[in-house]
C-alpha positions in Angstrom: -21.3 168.3 56.6 -19.2 167.7 53.8 -15.2 166.3 53.9 -13.2 165.4 51.7 -11.1 162.0 52.6 -8.2 163.7 52.4 -9.4 166.2 55.4 -10.8 162.8 57.7 -7.7 160.4 57.5 -6.3 163.4 58.8 -9.1 164.2 61.0 -8.6 160.0 62.7 -5.2 159.7 62.0 -5.2 157.2 59.1 -3.2 155.7 55.6 -5.6 156.7 52.6 -5.6 154.9 49.7 -7.2 156.4 47.1 -9.0 160.0 45.8 -7.8 162.5 48.4 -10.1 164.6 46.7 -13.4 162.2 47.4 -16.4 164.0 49.5 -18.5 162.3 52.1 -21.6 163.6 53.5 -22.8 160.7 55.6 -22.2 156.8 57.1 -23.7 153.9 56.3 -23.2 150.3 57.0 -21.2 148.4 54.3 -24.8 146.7 52.7 -26.5 150.4 52.5 -23.8 152.5 51.6 -23.2 154.5 48.4 -21.8 157.5 46.6 -20.9 159.9 49.2 -20.9 157.3 52.5 -18.1 156.1 53.9 -18.4 152.5 55.9 -16.2 150.7 57.9 -15.9 147.0 59.0 -14.8 145.7 62.6 -15.9 142.7 62.1 -14.9 139.1 60.4 -18.0 138.2 59.5 -18.8 141.2 57.8 -16.7 140.5 55.0 -18.5 139.6 52.3 -20.2 142.5 52.9 -17.2 144.4 52.6 -16.3 142.4 49.2 -19.4 144.0 47.0 -20.1 147.4 49.0 -21.1 150.6 46.7 -19.7 152.9 49.7 -17.8 156.0 48.7 -14.6 154.7 51.0 -14.4 152.3 53.8 -12.1 152.6 57.3 -11.2 148.7 57.9 -7.7 147.4 58.9 -4.2 146.5 57.3 -5.4 142.9 56.6 -8.0 143.7 54.7 -7.6 146.9 52.7 -6.7 143.9 50.1 -10.5 143.0 50.1 -12.0 147.0 49.5 -12.8 148.0 46.5 -13.2 151.5 47.1 -11.3 154.1 49.0 -10.1 153.2 51.8 -8.4 155.1 55.5 -6.7 151.9 57.2 -5.9 152.0 60.9 -5.8 150.0 63.8 -8.8 150.5 65.4 -11.4 150.7 63.0 -14.1 151.4 65.1 -12.6 153.6 66.9 -12.1 155.3 63.5 -16.1 154.7 62.7 -16.6 157.0 65.8 -14.3 159.6 65.1 -15.9 159.6 62.5 -19.1 159.7 62.7 -18.3 163.3 65.5 -17.2 164.6 62.8 -20.1 164.2 60.3 -22.6 164.9 63.7 -21.4 167.4 65.2 -23.2 167.8 68.6 -26.4 170.5 67.6 -25.3 174.3 68.3 -28.2 175.7 70.7 -28.6 179.6 71.7 -28.4 180.7 75.4 -31.1 181.7 76.8 -33.3 180.7 79.8 -37.0 179.5 78.3 -40.0 182.0 79.6 -41.4 178.4 81.7 -38.2 178.2 83.2 -38.0 178.7 87.4 -35.1 179.8 88.6 -34.7 180.6 91.8 -33.3 183.6 92.6 -29.9 183.2 94.4 -29.2 180.2 92.1 -25.7 181.4 89.4 -26.6 180.4 85.4 -24.0 180.9 83.2 -25.4 183.7 79.7 -23.8 181.0 77.6 -26.2 177.8 78.9 -29.4 177.4 77.8 -31.5 176.5 80.4 -35.2 174.9 77.7 -38.9 175.3 78.5 -40.3 174.3 82.0 -36.9 173.7 84.1 -36.8 174.0 88.1 -33.8 175.3 89.2 -33.0 175.2 93.4 -31.8 177.6 95.4 -28.1 178.1 95.7 -27.2 175.9 92.7 -24.6 176.4 90.0 -24.9 175.9 86.3 -22.0 176.7 84.0 -20.5 177.7 80.8 -21.9 175.9 77.7 -24.2 174.1 79.7 -27.6 172.8 78.2 -30.8 172.1 80.2 -33.3 170.3 78.2 -37.3 171.0 78.5 -38.8 169.4 82.3 -35.7 169.3 84.2 -35.4 169.6 87.6 -32.2 170.5 89.5 -32.4 170.3 92.6 -31.0 172.9 95.3 -27.1 173.2 95.9 -27.0 171.3 92.3 -23.8 171.8 90.4 -23.5 171.4 86.5 -20.6 171.5 85.2 -18.9 173.5 82.4 -20.6 172.0 78.3 -22.7 169.7 80.4 -25.8 168.3 78.3 -29.2 167.7 80.5 -31.3 165.8 78.3 -35.6 165.7 78.6 -36.6 165.2 81.8 -33.5 164.2 83.8 -33.9 165.4 87.3 -30.5 165.8 89.6 -31.7 166.1 93.8 -29.9 168.2 95.8 -26.6 168.7 96.3 -26.0 166.6 93.3 -21.9 167.5 92.0 -21.5 166.8 88.0 -18.8 167.0 86.0 -17.9 169.1 82.6 -19.1 167.4 79.2 -20.7 164.9 81.1 -23.4 163.8 79.1 -27.3 162.4 81.0 -30.2 161.4 79.0 -34.2 161.3 79.5 -36.0 159.9 83.1 -32.3 159.8 84.8 -32.6 160.4 89.0 -29.5 160.8 90.4 -29.5 161.9 93.8 -33.0 159.6 95.0 -32.7 158.2 98.4 -30.4 155.0 98.6 -32.0 152.1 100.2 -31.0 152.7 104.0 -33.6 151.2 106.2 -33.4 149.7 110.1 -35.5 147.2 110.5 -37.9 146.9 113.7 -38.6 143.7 116.4 -42.5 143.9 114.9 -41.1 143.0 111.7 -42.2 146.6 110.3 -39.0 149.2 108.9 -37.7 152.9 109.7 -36.4 154.6 106.7 -33.0 155.7 107.5 -32.1 159.4 106.0 -29.8 159.3 103.5 -27.0 162.3 104.0 -24.6 161.9 101.8 -25.1 162.6 98.1 -23.8 162.2 94.3 -20.3 163.2 92.5 -20.4 163.0 88.6 -16.8 163.3 88.0 -16.2 164.7 83.9 -16.7 163.1 81.0 -19.5 160.3 82.1 -22.5 159.6 80.2 -25.9 158.6 82.0 -28.4 156.6 79.8 -32.1 157.5 80.1 -33.9 155.7 82.6 -31.4 155.1 84.7 -31.1 156.0 88.6 -27.9 156.5 91.2 -29.3 157.2 94.4 -27.7 159.3 96.7 -25.0 157.5 99.3 -26.5 157.2 103.2 -23.1 159.0 104.9 -20.7 159.7 102.8 -21.3 160.0 99.0 -21.8 157.7 96.3 -19.2 158.6 92.9 -18.9 157.5 89.3 -15.8 158.6 88.4 -14.4 160.7 84.9 -15.2 158.5 81.9 -17.3 156.0 83.3 -20.5 155.3 80.4 -23.5 153.5 82.3 -26.6 152.9 79.4 -30.0 152.8 79.9 -31.9 151.3 82.9 -30.2 151.2 85.0 -29.5 150.6 89.2 -26.9 152.1 91.1 -27.2 151.5 94.7 -25.9 154.5 97.4 -22.1 154.8 98.0 -21.4 152.4 94.9 -17.6 154.0 93.8 -17.0 153.2 90.0 -13.8 154.8 89.1 -12.9 155.7 85.7 -13.0 154.4 82.2 -15.5 151.5 83.5 -18.4 150.8 81.2 -21.7 149.4 82.6 -24.0 148.0 80.4 -28.3 148.4 80.4 -30.4 146.9 83.0 -27.9 146.4 85.6 -28.2 146.6 89.4 -25.6 147.2 91.8 -26.4 147.1 95.0 -24.3 149.4 97.8 -21.2 149.9 98.8 -19.9 148.4 95.6 -16.4 148.9 94.4 -15.8 148.5 91.2 -12.4 149.5 89.4 -11.4 150.9 86.2 -11.4 150.2 83.3 -14.3 147.1 84.1 -16.8 146.1 81.0 -19.8 145.0 83.1 -22.4 143.3 80.6 -26.3 144.5 80.5 -27.9 142.6 83.2 -25.9 142.0 85.1 -26.6 141.8 89.0 -23.9 142.9 91.9 -24.7 142.3 95.8 -23.6 144.8 98.3 -19.9 145.7 99.9 -17.5 144.1 97.6 -15.0 145.0 95.8 -14.2 144.6 92.2 -10.5 144.9 91.0 -9.4 147.4 87.5 -9.9 145.7 83.9 -12.6 142.3 85.0 -15.2 142.5 82.4 -18.5 140.5 82.8 -20.7 139.2 80.9 -24.4 139.8 80.1 -26.3 137.8 83.1 -23.6 137.4 85.1 -24.7 137.1 88.9 -21.7 138.5 91.3 -21.9 137.3 94.9 -18.9 137.4 96.5 -15.6 139.8 95.2 -13.7 139.7 92.3 -9.7 139.8 93.7 -7.5 139.7 90.6 -7.8 141.1 87.3 -10.1 138.9 84.0 -13.5 137.2 81.9 -16.4 136.4 84.4 -19.2 134.6 84.0 -21.9 133.1 85.6 -25.3 132.5 83.4 -27.2 128.9 82.1 -27.8 129.8 79.0 -31.9 129.0 78.3 -33.3 126.1 77.4 -36.5 124.1 77.1 -39.4 124.7 79.7 -39.3 120.7 80.1 -34.9 120.8 79.9 -35.0 123.2 83.2 -37.3 121.5 85.2 -36.0 118.5 85.0 -32.7 120.2 85.6 -33.8 121.9 88.5 -35.4 119.0 90.6 -31.9 117.5 90.2 -29.9 120.1 91.5 -32.9 119.7 94.4 -31.8 116.0 95.5 -28.2 117.0 94.5 -27.0 117.2 98.1 -29.0 113.0 98.4 -27.4 111.8 95.7 -24.3 112.6 96.8 -24.9 111.3 99.9 -26.1 108.2 98.7 -23.0 108.0 96.7 -21.1 108.5 99.6 -23.0 105.1 101.3 -21.6 103.0 98.4 -18.1 103.5 98.1 -18.4 103.6 101.8 -20.0 99.5 101.7 -18.0 98.8 98.7 -14.3 100.1 100.9 -15.7 97.8 103.4 -16.1 94.8 100.8 -12.8 94.6 100.7 
């Protein structure tokens, strides 16, 4: 796709300084961009690259416009401008509707005539696939599943029975939605009895779910992922979790059952959240944070220990294990000094 700078500026609501007829066909970094390519500056650390860039144009904030040696598209949020431009230059590939000969579709399933069902897809009884849906190769759509208009399920996605997926949802390869939650009751002899998981999973509109992410079905009520939530690769979400609108969860995070997460939260990579907790709106957890108590106030929270060499770490662990003994000794010393006085 090729667009003039004037067209791009209009599409992303930016102020154009430069040649309106300059043609753009690709995005590139400040360092590698060349003629016909557009870049962006969203971090001051790359100002040096901005000054030397050979890009045809750069999307940036007004405060950096005087340092830009090429055409400029000026806007308050250059990173958003980059995202909008990327969507313009690299639209979703078109597909031709139809059902592949190798697909297995239950006789009572409903597949819209505008949908594409790729090779080796299995669609169960009573399932419903909406208009303009793309169901990629090897996907398994269980009985009673509903997939809303314009959703994209890439290769080998599994939706277990009765999962409800909203409109314009993107689910990346290998994701499993609606497998049983980790529901077990312990017998007196220490063995485990499986508890049937009879809830399901509800995915709201405009959600994106990363590759190999798993979202468990509810034990009794449903697991709910609300509109606009973005979930990265290899995230585990336990049964009966509720994630409210526009929250983003980065890769390798684990969320235990019955956690309630508010709107617009940002959960960094590798976080662990214990079960039955509440996290209010507008909370940010930095990477590798562990959450063992509810968070009732918006803000930024961190709990990881910085990495250090193994020898120092072992000494610190040893000191930690002696902390109670050290504190008792310190209290005894203080008490003895008080008695002498």
